[in-house]
N, C-alpha and C positions, 0 to 999 in steps of 0.2 A: 504494499500499499504506500502511495505517495502522499505525504501530508504537507500541504502549502498553507502558509499564513499570508493573508492579504491585509495590509495595514491601511485601514480606511474604508468606510462603508458608504461613501458617496458614489456617484455614477461611475467613475473609473474604477474603483474597487469592485463594485458589484458586476460591472461588465467583465472585469478580469476573471472573477469568480465564475461567471457564466461561460466564458470562453473555455475555461479549464474543465468545467463540469460536463459541458455538452459535446466535447471532442470524444473521439472513439479510440484514439491510440493508447490511452492510459486509462483504462475503464475503472480501476479501483482508486482513483484519486479522491482525496478528502480535502475540502477548502475550509479554512477557519478564517472568517472575516473579523478582524479585530478593529476596535474603535476606542478612542479616549472617551468619548461620550457614551452614556447608557443607551442612546437612541441611534437607530440607523439613518441612512439616506444622505448625510452630509448636507451639502448646500441646497439639495432639493427641499429638506425640511427647515434649514436655517439660513438660506440665502435667497430663495424664491419668494417674492413679495406675496403677502397673504391673500391679495385680491386676484392673484394669477392662479386660479383654482385648476385650470386645465393643465398648466405646466406641473403644478403640484401633484396632480393625479398620476404622474410618472411614478410616484411612490408605489403604486400598485404593481407595476411592472418590476420594479427592484425588489418588492416583497416576494414575488414569485420565485425569483432567484434564490433569496435568502431562506425560503421554506423548503428548498430542494433537500431531499434526505442526505445528499453528501455536502451540504453547505451548512456551516455552523456560525451564527452570529454571536460574537462575545464583546460586549460593550464594557465600558468602564475599565479598559485595560490601557495603561499608560506605557506605550513603547518609548524607550529612552530613559525611563526611570531607573533608579539603582536596582540592579538585578535583572533588567530586562532590556539589555542592549542587543545589538545585532549578533554578537557571539552566543548569547543565551538563546535568542530566538532560533538560531541555527542548530543549537543542541536540541531544541524541542521539535522543529519542524525541518522537513527535508529542503524546503525553499521558502523564501520570503520575498513578497512584492510589496514595495512601498507605493501606496497610492494616496499620498498625504496632501496633495494639492499645493496651493501658494497661499500661505497663511498670514502674511503681513501686507500692509499698504505701502505703496511707494510715497515718499515725502516730496513736498514741493521745494524744500531747501530755501525758504525765504524768510526774512525777519518777521517776527510776529506769529509764526505758524502754530506755535504752542500756547497762544493767549486762551484765556477761558472763553468758551463758546466756539472754539475752533476744533473740530473732530474729524477723524477719518470716517468716511461714509460708511465703512464696514461696521463701525460702532453703532451708528444708527440703525443700520440693517439688523445687526445682532439684537439690539434692544427691542424693536418691534417684532422680531421673529422668535423671541423668547429663548435666545441661546443662553445656557446657564452661566457661561462666563460673563455675560452682560447684566447679570441680576442687580449689580450694584450701581449700574448707570442710571442716570435720571436726565430726561430731556423734558423740560418744563414747557418748551415752545412759547415763551412769553415774548419772543422776538417779533417785531413787526415785519422785518425784512430777513430773509434767509437766502444765503448764496450757496449754490452747489457748483463746485469747481470740477469740470469735466463734462464730456459729452458722449459717454457711453451708456449702456443699458442700466448699470448700477445707478448712474447719475439720474437717468430718467426715472427709475424706480423711487428714489428718494424724493425727487421733485414731486412726483405723483402722490406719494404718501403724505407729504406735507400739505398738498392741496385737497386731498380727499376729506370728506366729512366723517365723523365717527360713526353716524348712522349707516353709512355704506359699508363700513368695514365690520359692524357688529355680527354679521352672518359668518365672518371668517374665524380662523383659529387664533387671531391675534390675542395676546394676553391682555388682561383687564387693565393693567397699568398704562401701557402705551395707548390703549383705546381711550381711556379717561383723559390722557394728556391731549390727544387729538381733538377731543370734545372741547377742551378748554383753550385750544390753540389761538393765539392772537395773530398768527402769520397771515399777512395780507399780500405780500410780494415775494415770489420765489424766483430767483435769477439762476439760470443755469448757463455757464460760461465756458467757452472752449478757446484755446489759443490758436487754433487753425480754423479753416473755413467749413462751411456746411457740407461740402462734398467729401471731407475727410473725417467727419464725425463718426463714431463707432457704434452709435445706437442702431437697432433694427427698425424698419419702417412701422412694423406692428406696434412696438413700444412707442415710437414717436406719435403715431396716430391717436394713441389712447390719450394723450395730453389733451388733444382737441375735443375729446368726448366727455371730459370731466364736467359734472354739474357746477354751476356758479363759478366758472373759471374761464378767463380769457387767456389765450396764448398770444403773445406779442413778439413779433420780429421787427427787424429793422431792415427794410428793403435795400437801403444804400450799403448796409453792412453785408448782406447776402451777396450783393452784386460785386463785391471785391474778390470774390472767388471766380477765376476764369472758368472753372468747370460748371459753376452755377449758370453761367450765361449760355453754355453749350455743353449739356450734360450727356450728349449722345454717346460718348466714348467711355462713360463711367461704368463700373460694375453695376449689376442690376440693383442691388440694395442701395447703393449711394444714389444712383439715378432716381429711385422711387423716393428716397428721403428729400432729394432736391425738389421733386414735384410737390411733396406735401408742404415743404416750406414755402415754395412759390405760391401755392394755393392760399396759404395764410397771408402772405405778403400782399397778394392781389386783392383780397378781401379787405385788408386794412386800408389800402390805397383807395379802393372804390368808396369807402365811407358807408354811411347809412343808406338804406334802400330808398329810392325815389318814392314819393307819395303816389306817383302814377302806377306803381307796381301792383296796386290792389290792396285790399284790406290785410292787415297782418297783425298778430298779437304784439303787444308791447314786449320788448326784450326783457328776459329775466334779469333780475339785479345780480350783478357780478360781485361776488365777495372776495375773490382771489385773482391774482394775475400772475402767469408764469411768463417770464421774459427769457427768450432764447438769444444769447449774444455770442458772437464769433469774433475771431481776430483780437482777442484780449489775452494777454499773458500776465498772470499775477506775479507782482514783484514785491509786495509788502502787505502785511496785515496791520491795520491800524487800531490802536486801543490802548488799554492800560490794564492794571491789575484786576480791575472789575470786569473786563470782558472785552472782546473784539467789538468794533463799532463799524468798520468798513474795510474793504480790500482795495488796494491801489493796483491798477492794471496799466500795462504798457500796450498801446495799440500795436499790432503786428501787420505784416503784409506778406503775401506769397513771395517766395524767394526764387521761384523758377525751377527749383530742384525738388519739389514735393514738400518742402518745410516752410518755415516762416522766419522773418527777421524783424527786429524791433524798429520802430520808426521814431522813437523819442517823443511821442505823444502819450499823455497819461490821462487816466480817468479813474475816479473813485466811485465805488458803488457801495451804498450803505447796506450793512448787514450785521445783525447782532448774533446771528447763528451762521457758522460757515462749515459745510461738509465737503471734504476733500476727496474726490473720486477720480484719481489719476492712475489707477492700475494696481495690480497685485504683484507680490514678489514672493518666490519660494524662500524658505529658511533652511539652514544646514541641519541635517539629520544626524544625531549621534552615531558615530561609527561608520558614516558614509562619506565619500569624497563629495565636494561641493564646488560648483563653478560660481564664484561671486559675481562674475560679469553677466551671466544669463540668469542667475537664481535657480539653477537646475542641478540635478545630479548627472554627472557624465555617464553616458550609456552608449551601447551599440545594439540597436534593435531591442531595447529594453534590458539588456544585460548591463549591470553596473560595472563601470570601468574604474579601476584604480591605477594610476600611472599607466594608462593605456591597455591594461590587461584585465579581462573579466574577473569580477569578484565572485568566486564560486557560489551558486545558490542564491544570489541576491539580485533583485530586479526592480525596476521602476515602471510606473504607468501613470498617465494623467498629467497634470500641470507640473508636478515635480520632475516629470520626464521631459516634456516639450515646452514648458513655460505656460503662462496664463493666456492661451489663445483658443479660439474655436467656440462652439456652443456645446450643449450637453451631448449631442449625438456624436461630436467629434471624438469623444472618449471611447466609442465602440471600436473603430479600426485601430486606435492607439492601444487599447487593451488586448486586442486579438494579436497584434504583432508581438507584444510582450509575451502573451500566453504561448504563442508558437515557438518563441525562443526557449521558454522554460520547458516545454514538452520535448523539444529536441535535446535538451540536457538531461532529461529524466532518467536514462539509464545510469548515468554517473551519479546523479543525485541520490537514487534509491540505494546506492551502495553503502552510505553512511548509516551509522546507528543513531537513533534518536531516543528522546527521554521518556518513552512510553506515552500514556494518555496525556494529550496537550492541555486539557482543562486542569487536571491535577498538577502538571508541571507548572502552569501559569500561577496557580494558587501558591505552590512551593515558593515561587519567585516573588511573592508578596502582593500579588494581584488579587482583586475581588471581582471577578468577571460577572457581568450581567448577561445571562443567556437569552434566548428568544422568548421563553415564557415571561421573563422579567420585563422585556420590552412590550409584550402583550398586556402585562398588568399596568404598565405606564399608559398605554393607549386607553385602557379601561378607566384609569383615574382621570385622564384628561376629558374623556366623554362625560364622566359623572360631574367633574367640576363645572363643565359647560352647562349641563342641565341645571345645576344649582344657581347659575347665573342667568338662567332663562335664554341661553344661547346654545349653539352647537358646540362641537368639540373645541376646547380652549387649551392651548398648550401650557403645561407647567413651566414656570420661568426660572427655576433655580435648581441647583444640585440636590438640595435637601428633599425638595418635593419629588424629584425624579427617583432618587435612590430609595426614599421611603416607599413610593409605589412599587418599585422593583423588589424591595424586601417583602412586601405583602405576598409575593408569589415565592418566597423563599430563594430569591435569585441573587442576593449578595449579602455579605456579612455585615 
Protein backbone atom coordinates (compact mmCIF):
# COMPACT_ATOMS: atom_id res chain seq x y z
CA UNK A 1 0.00 0.00 0.00
CA UNK A 2 1.22 3.50 -0.89
CA UNK A 3 0.31 6.15 1.69
CA UNK A 4 0.43 9.77 0.55
CA UNK A 5 -0.02 12.90 2.64
CA UNK A 6 -1.50 15.91 0.87
CA UNK A 7 -0.90 19.10 2.87
CA UNK A 8 -3.83 21.44 2.32
CA UNK A 9 -7.50 20.72 1.65
CA UNK A 10 -8.29 23.52 -0.78
CA UNK A 11 -8.92 22.87 -4.48
CA UNK A 12 -5.28 22.08 -5.34
CA UNK A 13 -5.02 19.58 -2.48
CA UNK A 14 -8.34 17.89 -3.16
CA UNK A 15 -7.70 17.74 -6.91
CA UNK A 16 -4.32 16.14 -6.17
CA UNK A 17 -6.03 13.57 -3.96
CA UNK A 18 -8.61 12.94 -6.69
CA UNK A 19 -5.93 12.42 -9.35
CA UNK A 20 -4.16 9.90 -7.13
CA UNK A 21 -7.30 8.01 -6.10
CA UNK A 22 -8.87 7.74 -9.56
CA UNK A 23 -5.81 6.46 -11.42
CA UNK A 24 -5.44 2.72 -12.07
CA UNK A 25 -1.68 2.22 -11.99
CA UNK A 26 -1.43 2.01 -8.18
CA UNK A 27 -4.80 0.61 -7.05
CA UNK A 28 -4.02 0.34 -3.33
CA UNK A 29 -3.08 3.99 -2.76
CA UNK A 30 -4.38 5.76 0.38
CA UNK A 31 -4.44 9.57 0.52
CA UNK A 32 -4.46 11.52 3.79
CA UNK A 33 -5.46 15.15 3.30
CA UNK A 34 -4.03 17.18 6.19
CA UNK A 35 -5.04 20.75 7.03
CA UNK A 36 -4.08 23.20 9.76
CA UNK A 37 -7.75 24.14 10.12
CA UNK A 38 -10.38 21.71 11.43
CA UNK A 39 -12.47 22.49 8.32
CA UNK A 40 -11.80 21.44 4.71
CA UNK A 41 -12.04 23.31 1.38
CA UNK A 42 -9.46 26.07 1.92
CA UNK A 43 -10.22 29.28 0.04
CA UNK A 44 -13.53 27.90 -1.24
CA UNK A 45 -14.75 28.11 2.36
CA UNK A 46 -12.64 31.03 3.56
CA UNK A 47 -11.94 33.10 0.43
CA UNK A 48 -15.02 32.99 -1.80
CA UNK A 49 -17.39 35.84 -0.93
CA UNK A 50 -20.52 34.69 0.95
CA UNK A 51 -22.84 36.06 -1.74
CA UNK A 52 -21.16 33.91 -4.41
CA UNK A 53 -23.19 30.83 -3.62
CA UNK A 54 -22.66 29.18 -7.00
CA UNK A 55 -18.88 29.18 -6.58
CA UNK A 56 -19.19 28.10 -2.95
CA UNK A 57 -21.23 25.11 -4.12
CA UNK A 58 -17.95 23.72 -5.44
CA UNK A 59 -17.60 22.41 -1.90
CA UNK A 60 -20.01 19.66 -2.90
CA UNK A 61 -17.59 18.42 -5.57
CA UNK A 62 -14.64 18.58 -3.17
CA UNK A 63 -16.71 16.76 -0.56
CA UNK A 64 -17.26 13.83 -2.92
CA UNK A 65 -13.49 13.33 -3.16
CA UNK A 66 -12.92 13.58 0.60
CA UNK A 67 -15.67 11.02 1.26
CA UNK A 68 -13.98 8.43 -0.98
CA UNK A 69 -13.05 5.28 0.99
CA UNK A 70 -9.36 5.78 0.21
CA UNK A 71 -9.31 9.48 1.13
CA UNK A 72 -8.95 10.56 4.75
CA UNK A 73 -9.41 14.17 5.89
CA UNK A 74 -7.44 15.10 9.00
CA UNK A 75 -7.87 18.69 10.14
CA UNK A 76 -6.22 20.54 13.04
CA UNK A 77 -2.82 19.18 11.96
CA UNK A 78 0.01 21.73 12.12
CA UNK A 79 2.67 20.76 9.58
CA UNK A 80 5.97 22.41 10.40
CA UNK A 81 5.20 22.40 14.12
CA UNK A 82 7.76 20.81 16.46
CA UNK A 83 7.75 17.09 15.80
CA UNK A 84 6.03 17.29 12.42
CA UNK A 85 8.52 18.53 9.87
CA UNK A 86 9.22 17.07 6.45
CA UNK A 87 11.46 14.32 7.83
CA UNK A 88 8.80 13.14 10.30
CA UNK A 89 6.12 13.22 7.59
CA UNK A 90 8.34 11.05 5.42
CA UNK A 91 8.62 8.54 8.29
CA UNK A 92 4.82 8.38 8.46
CA UNK A 93 3.97 8.56 4.74
CA UNK A 94 5.54 7.22 1.56
CA UNK A 95 5.17 10.61 -0.13
CA UNK A 96 4.14 14.15 0.81
CA UNK A 97 2.53 16.72 -1.51
CA UNK A 98 2.48 20.33 -0.32
CA UNK A 99 -0.60 22.24 -1.55
CA UNK A 100 -0.36 25.14 0.86
CA UNK A 101 -1.19 28.05 -1.44
CA UNK A 102 0.22 31.56 -1.11
CA UNK A 103 -0.46 32.65 2.44
CA UNK A 104 0.68 36.29 2.65
CA UNK A 105 -0.13 39.59 0.97
CA UNK A 106 2.28 41.63 -1.07
CA UNK A 107 3.16 44.99 0.42
CA UNK A 108 2.94 48.37 -1.27
CA UNK A 109 6.17 49.53 0.35
CA UNK A 110 5.02 53.14 0.80
CA UNK A 111 5.13 55.50 3.80
CA UNK A 112 2.11 55.22 6.07
CA UNK A 113 1.15 51.74 4.91
CA UNK A 114 0.88 50.50 8.50
CA UNK A 115 -1.29 53.37 9.78
CA UNK A 116 -4.40 52.33 11.74
CA UNK A 117 -7.21 51.75 9.28
CA UNK A 118 -4.91 50.34 6.58
CA UNK A 119 -5.27 46.58 6.18
CA UNK A 120 -4.46 43.82 3.72
CA UNK A 121 -7.67 43.00 1.86
CA UNK A 122 -7.21 39.38 2.89
CA UNK A 123 -7.80 40.39 6.53
CA UNK A 124 -11.15 41.87 5.56
CA UNK A 125 -11.99 38.73 3.56
CA UNK A 126 -10.97 36.49 6.47
CA UNK A 127 -13.15 38.57 8.83
CA UNK A 128 -16.32 38.35 6.80
CA UNK A 129 -15.60 34.71 5.90
CA UNK A 130 -15.26 33.64 9.58
CA UNK A 131 -11.68 32.42 9.31
CA UNK A 132 -10.77 31.43 12.88
CA UNK A 133 -7.42 33.26 12.66
CA UNK A 134 -9.41 36.49 12.13
CA UNK A 135 -11.61 36.11 15.21
CA UNK A 136 -9.86 38.98 16.98
CA UNK A 137 -10.21 41.38 14.04
CA UNK A 138 -12.80 44.14 14.23
CA UNK A 139 -13.95 46.29 11.31
CA UNK A 140 -16.42 48.88 12.60
CA UNK A 141 -17.01 50.41 9.13
CA UNK A 142 -17.37 53.88 10.63
CA UNK A 143 -15.45 55.36 7.68
CA UNK A 144 -17.37 57.56 5.27
CA UNK A 145 -14.94 56.81 2.45
CA UNK A 146 -13.10 53.51 1.86
CA UNK A 147 -10.28 52.85 -0.61
CA UNK A 148 -9.53 49.49 -2.19
CA UNK A 149 -6.10 49.51 -3.82
CA UNK A 150 -6.01 46.97 -6.63
CA UNK A 151 -8.21 45.93 -9.54
CA UNK A 152 -8.41 42.14 -9.30
CA UNK A 153 -11.28 39.89 -8.25
CA UNK A 154 -10.44 40.16 -4.55
CA UNK A 155 -10.59 43.95 -4.85
CA UNK A 156 -13.99 43.68 -6.55
CA UNK A 157 -15.20 41.30 -3.84
CA UNK A 158 -14.31 43.64 -0.98
CA UNK A 159 -15.70 46.68 -2.83
CA UNK A 160 -18.95 44.78 -3.37
CA UNK A 161 -19.16 43.64 0.25
CA UNK A 162 -18.60 47.21 1.46
CA UNK A 163 -21.47 48.30 -0.78
CA UNK A 164 -23.99 45.55 -0.04
CA UNK A 165 -26.70 45.94 2.55
CA UNK A 166 -26.86 43.57 5.49
CA UNK A 167 -30.37 42.47 4.51
CA UNK A 168 -29.01 41.07 1.23
CA UNK A 169 -26.40 39.03 3.10
CA UNK A 170 -28.57 37.66 5.91
CA UNK A 171 -29.35 34.55 3.84
CA UNK A 172 -25.64 33.71 3.46
CA UNK A 173 -23.34 31.91 5.93
CA UNK A 174 -21.64 35.18 6.95
CA UNK A 175 -21.06 35.23 10.73
CA UNK A 176 -23.24 37.50 12.82
CA UNK A 177 -20.50 39.96 13.84
CA UNK A 178 -19.59 41.11 10.30
CA UNK A 179 -23.27 41.09 9.32
CA UNK A 180 -24.08 43.47 12.19
CA UNK A 181 -21.11 45.68 11.27
CA UNK A 182 -22.38 45.96 7.70
CA UNK A 183 -25.83 46.87 9.01
CA UNK A 184 -24.25 49.76 10.93
CA UNK A 185 -21.85 50.77 8.13
CA UNK A 186 -21.45 54.47 7.40
CA UNK A 187 -19.50 53.94 4.18
CA UNK A 188 -20.86 56.08 1.37
CA UNK A 189 -18.00 56.10 -1.15
CA UNK A 190 -15.88 53.12 -2.17
CA UNK A 191 -12.88 53.84 -4.38
CA UNK A 192 -11.24 50.99 -6.30
CA UNK A 193 -7.94 52.20 -7.72
CA UNK A 194 -5.46 50.63 -10.15
CA UNK A 195 -2.03 51.86 -11.21
CA UNK A 196 -2.51 50.72 -14.81
CA UNK A 197 -5.31 51.00 -17.35
CA UNK A 198 -8.68 49.29 -17.72
CA UNK A 199 -7.42 46.81 -20.32
CA UNK A 200 -4.83 45.53 -17.83
CA UNK A 201 -7.18 45.07 -14.86
CA UNK A 202 -7.25 41.53 -13.47
CA UNK A 203 -10.92 41.25 -12.56
CA UNK A 204 -13.20 38.97 -14.56
CA UNK A 205 -16.17 40.39 -16.44
CA UNK A 206 -18.77 38.59 -14.34
CA UNK A 207 -17.31 40.11 -11.16
CA UNK A 208 -17.15 43.56 -12.74
CA UNK A 209 -20.76 43.46 -13.96
CA UNK A 210 -21.97 42.54 -10.48
CA UNK A 211 -20.95 45.97 -9.25
CA UNK A 212 -23.43 47.52 -11.66
CA UNK A 213 -26.32 45.43 -10.34
CA UNK A 214 -25.99 46.30 -6.65
CA UNK A 215 -29.10 47.94 -5.19
CA UNK A 216 -28.84 51.58 -4.11
CA UNK A 217 -25.37 51.90 -5.61
CA UNK A 218 -23.93 53.93 -8.48
CA UNK A 219 -20.79 52.82 -10.30
CA UNK A 220 -18.83 55.85 -11.48
CA UNK A 221 -15.98 55.93 -13.98
CA UNK A 222 -14.09 58.82 -15.57
CA UNK A 223 -14.28 58.66 -19.39
CA UNK A 224 -11.14 60.78 -19.81
CA UNK A 225 -9.24 58.40 -17.54
CA UNK A 226 -10.37 55.31 -19.46
CA UNK A 227 -9.39 56.96 -22.74
CA UNK A 228 -5.75 57.20 -21.64
CA UNK A 229 -5.47 53.47 -22.29
CA UNK A 230 -4.65 52.93 -26.01
CA UNK A 231 -6.32 49.49 -25.91
CA UNK A 232 -9.51 51.07 -24.55
CA UNK A 233 -9.84 53.09 -27.73
CA UNK A 234 -9.26 50.01 -29.92
CA UNK A 235 -9.93 46.82 -27.94
CA UNK A 236 -10.14 44.48 -30.94
CA UNK A 237 -6.76 42.84 -30.27
CA UNK A 238 -7.31 42.32 -26.55
CA UNK A 239 -7.85 38.88 -25.00
CA UNK A 240 -11.54 38.04 -24.64
CA UNK A 241 -11.87 38.84 -20.91
CA UNK A 242 -10.06 42.17 -21.18
CA UNK A 243 -12.14 43.11 -24.21
CA UNK A 244 -15.39 42.35 -22.38
CA UNK A 245 -14.20 44.33 -19.36
CA UNK A 246 -13.53 47.32 -21.59
CA UNK A 247 -17.00 47.01 -23.11
CA UNK A 248 -18.62 47.06 -19.66
CA UNK A 249 -16.61 50.11 -18.62
CA UNK A 250 -17.39 51.83 -21.91
CA UNK A 251 -21.11 51.25 -21.35
CA UNK A 252 -20.94 52.86 -17.91
CA UNK A 253 -18.95 55.80 -19.29
CA UNK A 254 -21.44 56.38 -22.10
CA UNK A 255 -24.39 56.36 -19.71
CA UNK A 256 -22.67 58.91 -17.51
CA UNK A 257 -21.89 61.14 -20.50
CA UNK A 258 -25.47 60.91 -21.78
CA UNK A 259 -26.85 62.18 -18.48
CA UNK A 260 -30.52 61.82 -17.46
CA UNK A 261 -33.07 60.57 -19.94
CA UNK A 262 -34.92 63.12 -22.04
CA UNK A 263 -38.50 63.89 -20.94
CA UNK A 264 -39.58 62.88 -24.44
CA UNK A 265 -38.52 59.32 -23.78
CA UNK A 266 -41.87 58.57 -22.20
CA UNK A 267 -43.00 58.08 -18.62
CA UNK A 268 -40.47 56.58 -16.24
CA UNK A 269 -40.32 55.90 -12.56
CA UNK A 270 -38.17 58.29 -10.57
CA UNK A 271 -34.70 56.84 -9.98
CA UNK A 272 -34.12 55.04 -6.72
CA UNK A 273 -32.23 57.04 -4.14
CA UNK A 274 -28.57 56.00 -4.29
CA UNK A 275 -26.96 55.47 -0.92
CA UNK A 276 -23.48 54.42 -2.01
CA UNK A 277 -21.09 55.14 -4.85
CA UNK A 278 -18.34 52.89 -6.22
CA UNK A 279 -15.64 54.88 -8.03
CA UNK A 280 -13.42 52.95 -10.45
CA UNK A 281 -10.16 54.80 -10.98
CA UNK A 282 -7.19 53.93 -13.19
CA UNK A 283 -3.64 55.14 -13.86
CA UNK A 284 -3.05 56.09 -10.22
CA UNK A 285 -0.12 54.68 -8.25
CA UNK A 286 -0.19 54.96 -4.44
CA UNK A 287 2.88 56.77 -3.10
CA UNK A 288 1.92 57.60 0.50
CA UNK A 289 -0.81 57.07 3.08
CA UNK A 290 -1.61 60.22 5.00
CA UNK A 291 -2.75 60.32 8.60
CA UNK A 292 -1.50 60.06 12.15
CA UNK A 293 -1.63 57.75 15.13
CA UNK A 294 -5.43 57.95 15.15
CA UNK A 295 -5.69 56.51 11.66
CA UNK A 296 -5.34 56.96 7.93
CA UNK A 297 -7.26 59.88 6.39
CA UNK A 298 -6.27 59.81 2.71
CA UNK A 299 -3.98 58.19 0.14
CA UNK A 300 -1.72 60.21 -2.12
CA UNK A 301 -1.46 58.89 -5.66
CA UNK A 302 0.79 59.75 -8.59
CA UNK A 303 -0.83 59.86 -12.00
CA UNK A 304 0.72 57.28 -14.33
CA UNK A 305 0.76 56.93 -18.11
CA UNK A 306 1.37 53.97 -20.44
CA UNK A 307 5.08 53.55 -21.16
CA UNK A 308 4.60 51.74 -24.48
CA UNK A 309 6.04 48.48 -23.10
CA UNK A 310 2.99 47.20 -21.25
CA UNK A 311 3.78 49.08 -18.05
CA UNK A 312 3.32 52.58 -16.71
CA UNK A 313 5.56 55.44 -15.65
CA UNK A 314 4.96 58.33 -13.29
CA UNK A 315 3.94 61.73 -14.62
CA UNK A 316 4.79 63.88 -11.61
CA UNK A 317 1.11 64.78 -11.12
CA UNK A 318 -0.43 63.90 -7.77
CA UNK A 319 -3.91 63.48 -6.33
CA UNK A 320 -5.21 62.74 -2.84
CA UNK A 321 -8.29 60.62 -2.26
CA UNK A 322 -9.96 60.73 1.14
CA UNK A 323 -10.37 57.43 2.94
CA UNK A 324 -10.56 56.39 6.58
CA UNK A 325 -10.39 52.70 5.64
CA UNK A 326 -7.82 51.37 3.15
CA UNK A 327 -7.80 47.75 1.95
CA UNK A 328 -4.68 46.74 0.05
CA UNK A 329 -5.33 44.10 -2.63
CA UNK A 330 -2.14 43.92 -4.68
CA UNK A 331 -1.54 40.18 -4.82
CA UNK A 332 -0.51 37.15 -2.81
CA UNK A 333 2.87 35.62 -2.11
CA UNK A 334 3.94 32.15 -1.00
CA UNK A 335 5.84 31.70 2.25
CA UNK A 336 8.81 29.43 3.00
CA UNK A 337 7.83 25.96 4.16
CA UNK A 338 9.91 24.43 6.97
CA UNK A 339 12.33 21.89 5.54
CA UNK A 340 11.72 22.81 1.89
CA UNK A 341 13.81 24.91 -0.48
CA UNK A 342 12.24 28.26 -1.41
CA UNK A 343 12.69 30.76 -4.21
CA UNK A 344 12.37 34.22 -2.66
CA UNK A 345 12.06 35.86 -6.07
CA UNK A 346 8.99 33.93 -7.19
CA UNK A 347 7.58 33.01 -3.76
CA UNK A 348 7.42 29.34 -4.80
CA UNK A 349 9.12 26.03 -4.06
CA UNK A 350 11.52 25.00 -6.86
CA UNK A 351 10.24 21.94 -8.68
CA UNK A 352 10.30 19.90 -11.87
CA UNK A 353 6.80 18.73 -12.88
CA UNK A 354 5.85 18.88 -9.20
CA UNK A 355 8.94 17.11 -7.82
CA UNK A 356 10.59 19.39 -5.25
CA UNK A 357 14.16 20.28 -6.23
CA UNK A 358 16.97 20.98 -3.78
CA UNK A 359 20.14 22.25 -5.44
CA UNK A 360 18.72 21.07 -8.76
CA UNK A 361 18.09 17.47 -7.66
CA UNK A 362 14.69 15.95 -6.73
CA UNK A 363 14.00 15.66 -3.01
CA UNK A 364 12.80 12.03 -2.74
CA UNK A 365 9.11 11.64 -1.97
CA UNK A 366 8.34 15.38 -1.68
CA UNK A 367 6.10 17.21 -4.17
CA UNK A 368 4.17 20.47 -4.64
CA UNK A 369 0.94 21.52 -6.37
CA UNK A 370 -1.12 24.69 -6.57
CA UNK A 371 0.06 28.23 -5.88
CA UNK A 372 3.13 27.17 -3.88
CA UNK A 373 4.17 25.35 -7.06
CA UNK A 374 3.34 27.87 -9.80
CA UNK A 375 2.62 31.16 -7.98
CA UNK A 376 -0.76 32.85 -7.35
CA UNK A 377 -2.11 32.60 -10.89
CA UNK A 378 -5.21 31.23 -12.58
CA UNK A 379 -8.69 30.42 -11.34
CA UNK A 380 -9.94 27.47 -9.30
CA UNK A 381 -10.06 25.21 -12.36
CA UNK A 382 -6.40 25.91 -13.13
CA UNK A 383 -5.54 23.68 -10.19
CA UNK A 384 -6.82 20.56 -11.98
CA UNK A 385 -4.08 20.18 -14.61
CA UNK A 386 -1.50 21.41 -12.11
CA UNK A 387 -2.54 18.70 -9.63
CA UNK A 388 -2.63 16.05 -12.33
CA UNK A 389 0.93 16.82 -13.42
CA UNK A 390 2.19 16.44 -9.86
CA UNK A 391 0.20 13.23 -9.34
CA UNK A 392 1.66 11.71 -12.50
CA UNK A 393 5.19 12.48 -11.29
CA UNK A 394 4.44 10.87 -7.92
CA UNK A 395 2.93 7.78 -9.54
CA UNK A 396 5.96 7.41 -11.80
CA UNK A 397 8.10 7.37 -8.65
CA UNK A 398 5.78 4.93 -6.82
CA UNK A 399 7.95 1.78 -7.14
CA UNK A 400 10.88 3.49 -5.40
CA UNK A 401 8.65 5.20 -2.82
CA UNK A 402 7.03 1.92 -1.78
CA UNK A 403 10.41 0.37 -0.89
CA UNK A 404 10.72 2.46 2.28
CA UNK A 405 9.33 1.36 5.63
CA UNK A 406 6.88 3.78 7.28
CA UNK A 407 5.58 4.22 10.82
CA UNK A 408 2.39 2.16 10.80
CA UNK A 409 -1.04 3.72 11.17
CA UNK A 410 -0.76 7.39 10.09
CA UNK A 411 -3.37 8.73 12.52
CA UNK A 412 -1.70 7.08 15.50
CA UNK A 413 1.70 8.33 14.30
CA UNK A 414 0.37 11.90 14.04
CA UNK A 415 -1.02 11.68 17.58
CA UNK A 416 2.37 10.42 18.82
CA UNK A 417 3.91 13.45 17.12
CA UNK A 418 1.76 15.72 19.29
CA UNK A 419 -1.11 16.39 16.90
CA UNK A 420 -4.85 16.23 17.75
CA UNK A 421 -6.40 15.54 14.38
CA UNK A 422 -10.03 16.24 13.52
CA UNK A 423 -11.26 13.49 11.20
CA UNK A 424 -14.26 13.61 8.86
CA UNK A 425 -16.90 12.91 11.57
CA UNK A 426 -15.52 15.92 13.46
CA UNK A 427 -16.03 18.10 10.41
CA UNK A 428 -19.60 16.78 10.06
CA UNK A 429 -20.19 17.76 13.68
CA UNK A 430 -18.94 21.28 12.90
CA UNK A 431 -21.37 21.45 9.97
CA UNK A 432 -24.22 20.37 12.21
CA UNK A 433 -23.29 22.96 14.85
CA UNK A 434 -23.22 25.72 12.23
CA UNK A 435 -26.65 24.73 10.96
CA UNK A 436 -28.01 24.71 14.52
CA UNK A 437 -26.46 28.09 15.32
CA UNK A 438 -28.00 29.58 12.17
CA UNK A 439 -31.43 28.26 13.09
CA UNK A 440 -31.12 29.91 16.49
CA UNK A 441 -30.45 33.21 14.73
CA UNK A 442 -33.38 32.77 12.39
CA UNK A 443 -31.02 32.31 9.46
CA UNK A 444 -29.62 29.44 7.41
CA UNK A 445 -26.24 27.89 8.17
CA UNK A 446 -23.92 30.43 9.85
CA UNK A 447 -20.20 29.73 10.13
CA UNK A 448 -18.58 29.41 13.54
CA UNK A 449 -16.00 32.22 13.63
CA UNK A 450 -13.36 31.05 16.13
CA UNK A 451 -11.11 28.15 17.02
CA UNK A 452 -12.88 27.43 20.31
CA UNK A 453 -16.28 27.03 18.69
CA UNK A 454 -14.95 24.85 15.89
CA UNK A 455 -12.94 22.54 18.12
CA UNK A 456 -15.71 22.29 20.72
CA UNK A 457 -18.08 21.19 17.93
CA UNK A 458 -15.56 18.61 16.72
CA UNK A 459 -15.11 17.32 20.28
CA UNK A 460 -18.84 16.70 20.45
CA UNK A 461 -18.19 13.89 17.95
CA UNK A 462 -15.19 12.65 19.93
CA UNK A 463 -12.84 13.85 17.22
CA UNK A 464 -10.13 15.75 19.06
CA UNK A 465 -8.61 15.78 22.49
